[in-house]
Each structure stands twice: as C-alpha cells, then as structure tokens.
SEZAVO-96896 format. One record per residue (C-alpha): x, y, z. Coordinates in steps of 0.02 Angstrom, whole numbers, padded with zeros to 5 digits, always signed. Example, Ala and Ser with C-alpha at 12.3 -4.5 7.8 and 13.67 -1.06 7.14 Angstrom:
2
+00615-00225+00390
+00684-00053+00357
***
This chain:
298
+00000+00000+00000
+00060+00175-00039
+00034+00321+00076
-00058+00464-00004
-00001+00637+00045
-00123+00780+00034
-00072+00941-00052
-00028+01084+00066
-00167+01208+00096
-00154+01394+00062
-00133+01429+00247
+00009+01304+00262
+00097+01378+00111
+00079+01552+00184
+00148+01496+00352
+00292+01409+00265
+00331+01567+00169
+00328+01669+00330
+00446+01546+00416
+00563+01553+00267
+00568+01742+00271
+00602+01741+00458
+00747+01623+00434
+00816+01732+00294
+00800+01889+00401
+00885+01802+00546
+01032+01753+00436
+01050+01927+00361
+01022+02025+00521
+01197+02009+00601
+01292+02066+00447
+01165+02202+00408
+01169+02267+00587
+01359+02273+00583
+01363+02371+00420
+01226+02491+00476
+01314+02521+00642
+01480+02561+00558
+01397+02672+00426
+01295+02770+00553
+01446+02791+00667
+01547+02866+00525
+01404+02980+00471
+01376+03042+00650
+01563+03075+00668
+01567+03174+00506
+01414+03274+00559
+01498+03312+00725
+01656+03374+00638
+01563+03476+00508
+01473+03584+00637
+01631+03656+00710
+01770+03770+00655
+01909+03712+00772
+02043+03603+00695
+02036+03474+00833
+02004+03288+00845
+01898+03304+01002
+01726+03226+00989
+01648+03371+01085
+01678+03548+01021
+01581+03712+01012
+01437+03706+00886
+01469+03819+00737
+01393+03829+00563
+01537+03928+00490
+01611+03775+00405
+01450+03741+00310
+01439+03924+00262
+01614+03914+00189
+01578+03751+00098
+01419+03819+00018
+01469+04000-00017
+01656+04003-00051
+01683+04025-00240
+01824+03898-00244
+01721+03765-00155
+01572+03799-00267
+01684+03782-00419
+01746+03613-00356
+01565+03558-00330
+01515+03613-00504
+01665+03524-00582
+01619+03365-00490
+01439+03370-00552
+01489+03416-00730
+01620+03280-00745
+01502+03153-00667
+01360+03196-00787
+01469+03196-00944
+01557+03034-00898
+01392+02949-00857
+01313+03002-01022
+01462+02951-01129
+01489+02787-01038
+01308+02730-01051
+01299+02780-01235
+01456+02678-01271
+01408+02532-01160
+01236+02503-01238
+01295+02448-01411
+01437+02349-01332
+01314+02252-01224
+01202+02226-01375
+01345+02158-01480
+01398+02041-01339
+01221+01974-01331
+01210+01946-01519
+01376+01855-01539
+01341+01673-01579
+01511+01592-01560
+01552+01563-01378
+01739+01589-01397
+01714+01757-01483
+01595+01812-01345
+01720+01754-01214
+01862+01848-01297
+01759+02007-01309
+01706+01990-01127
+01888+01972-01075
+01940+02125-01176
+01799+02232-01104
+01816+02178-00923
+02005+02155-00915
+02034+02335-00858
+01951+02289-00693
+02097+02172-00660
+02220+02317-00670
+02241+02448-00535
+02157+02614-00571
+02324+02700-00537
+02409+02594-00671
+02270+02634-00794
+02285+02819-00756
+02473+02816-00784
+02441+02726-00948
+02327+02866-01005
+02460+02992-00953
+02584+02905-01067
+02457+02900-01210
+02407+03083-01195
+02579+03151-01150
+02710+03225-01265
+02766+03089-01385
+02624+02974-01336
+02517+02878-01458
+02373+03003-01439
+02477+03154-01391
+02478+03225-01566
+02292+03202-01600
+02226+03248-01427
+02355+03381-01391
+02314+03480-01235
+02196+03352-01158
+02320+03295-01027
+02303+03392-00863
+02137+03461-00924
+01956+03408-00902
+01939+03316-01071
+02082+03201-01025
+02004+03164-00855
+01836+03126-00937
+01917+03012-01068
+02009+02911-00936
+01857+02899-00822
+01749+02834-00965
+01878+02697-00992
+01882+02658-00806
+01692+02650-00783
+01645+02567-00949
+01648+02387-00883
+01534+02435-00739
+01409+02507-00862
+01406+02352-00971
+01358+02233-00829
+01181+02297-00792
+01145+02332-00975
+01194+02156-01024
+01080+02083-00889
+00936+02194-00945
+00956+02148-01129
+00958+01963-01085
+00788+01982-01003
+00706+02050-01160
+00546+01957-01208
+00589+01835-01347
+00532+01894-01516
+00488+02071-01461
+00597+02157-01592
+00548+02031-01726
+00365+02063-01690
+00390+02250-01704
+00481+02225-01869
+00340+02116-01935
+00218+02256-01892
+00318+02374-02003
+00417+02472-01872
+00582+02538-01943
+00744+02511-01845
+00746+02681-01758
+00565+02662-01704
+00600+02487-01638
+00743+02560-01539
+00639+02704-01470
+00474+02616-01435
+00527+02437-01396
+00711+02414-01351
+00743+02568-01245
+00582+02558-01142
+00606+02373-01108
+00786+02401-01050
+00754+02563-00955
+00792+02478-00789
+00963+02423-00852
+01001+02597-00919
+00956+02676-00753
+01056+02549-00654
+01206+02577-00768
+01193+02766-00751
+01175+02755-00562
+01328+02646-00544
+01436+02751-00660
+01385+02917-00582
+01415+02856-00404
+01588+02790-00451
+01632+02946-00550
+01588+03080-00422
+01688+02984-00291
+01839+02953-00404
+02004+03013-00334
+02155+02934-00419
+02110+02970-00600
+02065+03156-00578
+02218+03180-00468
+02341+03105-00593
+02265+03161-00758
+02202+03328-00691
+02376+03381-00638
+02306+03499-00506
+02203+03595-00635
+02048+03486-00619
+01992+03470-00439
+01841+03368-00386
+01762+03346-00214
+01857+03186-00173
+02022+03277-00204
+01966+03427-00103
+01922+03315+00045
+02094+03235+00037
+02181+03403+00025
+02085+03472+00174
+02130+03319+00277
+02313+03344+00234
+02300+03525+00291
+02211+03470+00452
+02053+03562+00399
+01947+03419+00463
+01783+03516+00482
+01784+03571+00300
+01835+03396+00243
+01690+03321+00342
+01566+03446+00270
+01623+03411+00091
+01616+03223+00121
+01436+03239+00182
+01397+03350+00033
+01469+03220-00085
+01364+03084-00004
+01207+03191-00013
+01235+03227-00198
+01260+03043-00238
+01103+02992-00142
+00999+03130-00220
+01050+03084-00396
+01020+02899-00363
+00847+02940-00297
+00813+03045-00451
+00865+02901-00565
+00749+02783-00470
+00605+02906-00491
+00639+02920-00677
+00647+02731-00693
+00478+02709-00609
+00403+02847-00717
+00470+02767-00876
+00404+02597-00823
+00231+02666-00784
+00229+02765-00947
+00278+02612-01047
+00146+02502-00966
+00004+02628-00988
-00097+02631-01150
-00063+02817-01170
+00123+02786-01166
+00116+02665-01309
+00154+02509-01206
+00003+02415-01267
+00002+02468-01448
***
C-alpha cells in the first residue's frame, strides 16, 4: 500500500513562506546590523566634525555653522562642486551611450569563444589597478604618446580626465545593460519589425523602454563611481581639475577636518539625491511604458 499525501493548503503555504522569510531575516540581520552600525557611526562622526570650526580631533567641540557656510558659499568650493557634477554627468552620459551597443553586440555574438574573448577585452581593465590605468593614459596623452599629437592639450585638463574615467567606468556600465538585454521578451523586436516598425522606431518604442531599468542601473553605478573618483582626476588633472574627493583629501592633509567632513557629507548627499532621481525616472518610464497612453500596449 502506498501512503497518499495531501497537497498543502493555502494557509500552510503562507505559514511556510513566513517561516522562510524569518529564517532569511535572521541570517541577514547580524551582517546588516554590523554594516549599519559602522555606517551610522561614521556619518555621525562626520556630522559632528562639520558643525565646528576648530581644527581638533575632540569629539565634543563648540557648535558652529561657519564651516558649512564656507563650503556652500566660497567660490572655490562651489567651483569644485560644479566640476564634480559636470564631470560626473558627462562621464555617465558618454559611458552609457558607449556601453549600450557593446552590451548589444555581446548578446548577439553566436560563437562562444568570440563572446568570451570580447568579454575578456571589455572587463580586463578591472583586473588592473586604477592607478596603473591612469598612468597609462598619461603616457598615451603626454608628449610623444600615441594620442599626444591628436589629442594635444587634453592631458592635465578636463577632457583628458573625462576620457580616462569613461575607460575606467565602462565595464561597470556594461554589466547591468547586459543583464537587462538578456531579459528582453523573446521575439519582441521581430514582432515590431513584422508590424512594419523601422529600426529607429523599434529602438525608441521597444528596445529602450524594455531596457530602461538596465540603463538607469548603469547610469546610477557610473555616476556614483565617477563623483567619488580620486586617483584618475588627481593624476590626469595635474592639479588643474579638482573634484570633491580631491578637495576632501587636501583638506585632511591641511588638518582642515571640519571642511573635509562637510564636503564628504555633501558628496554623499549629492550621490544619494542623484540615485533617488534616477529611481524616480525609472519608475516613471516603467509606468509610462505600461500605460496605453504611453504606447506600451500598442
């Protein structure tokens, strides 16, 4: 005789799901609590330092908003902030524009060894130190370098910094785009072509909306890494291109800890604000694509 087992009821499945989530939360909680504790401790320490003007390492010091006034009103500090945002925006735009066709080509390659070779070429810069890559660009853009004659004057100026940062961040932009393109509904582009949509319209109305999440994730990652970059702007900027990360380092060297703390918090706030904006745009694009008015159901 065989024992017949009854199928689990809806209540039992729900209780099993709740128990599974509790176990998952219990496993994640220690590591998450440790990371949150360290992060909050650092943030509170930076806030404490930023609301003082004394150059002291004491945890308790007179409260003063003069440091924030200097960080937000001094023309030099505002120029550094604007340079950081401008370089971050330009690098993000160029990197995503270059990464999209690269990810598409990687997805369309049929031979596995060709795809593997291309993947190695694209992602191999990650295996090399960012300092080594920056020195390589200095040799290429310098006098007598391979690109020195064509891109004369780019070294120690903002175009050279942007060019090197695009090279540094390109692999990080390809990752999310490649994952998003792999999740495309099978036959979506072929169906649009059968309905008479030309290539540009298929790109605008089908491919880009369906991969909007990957584009946003790629832009978020690149922008966050770019605005916090230190080695590449320091080496290729030659002191003429100063971003917030460099300014923080310079102020720490000069023992101007309150100003360094204020600029570090400002850099964090900018990164979080831009990431939140990207998330909002991603949700808006998704809602627009799914709605009939946005063309998602046509």
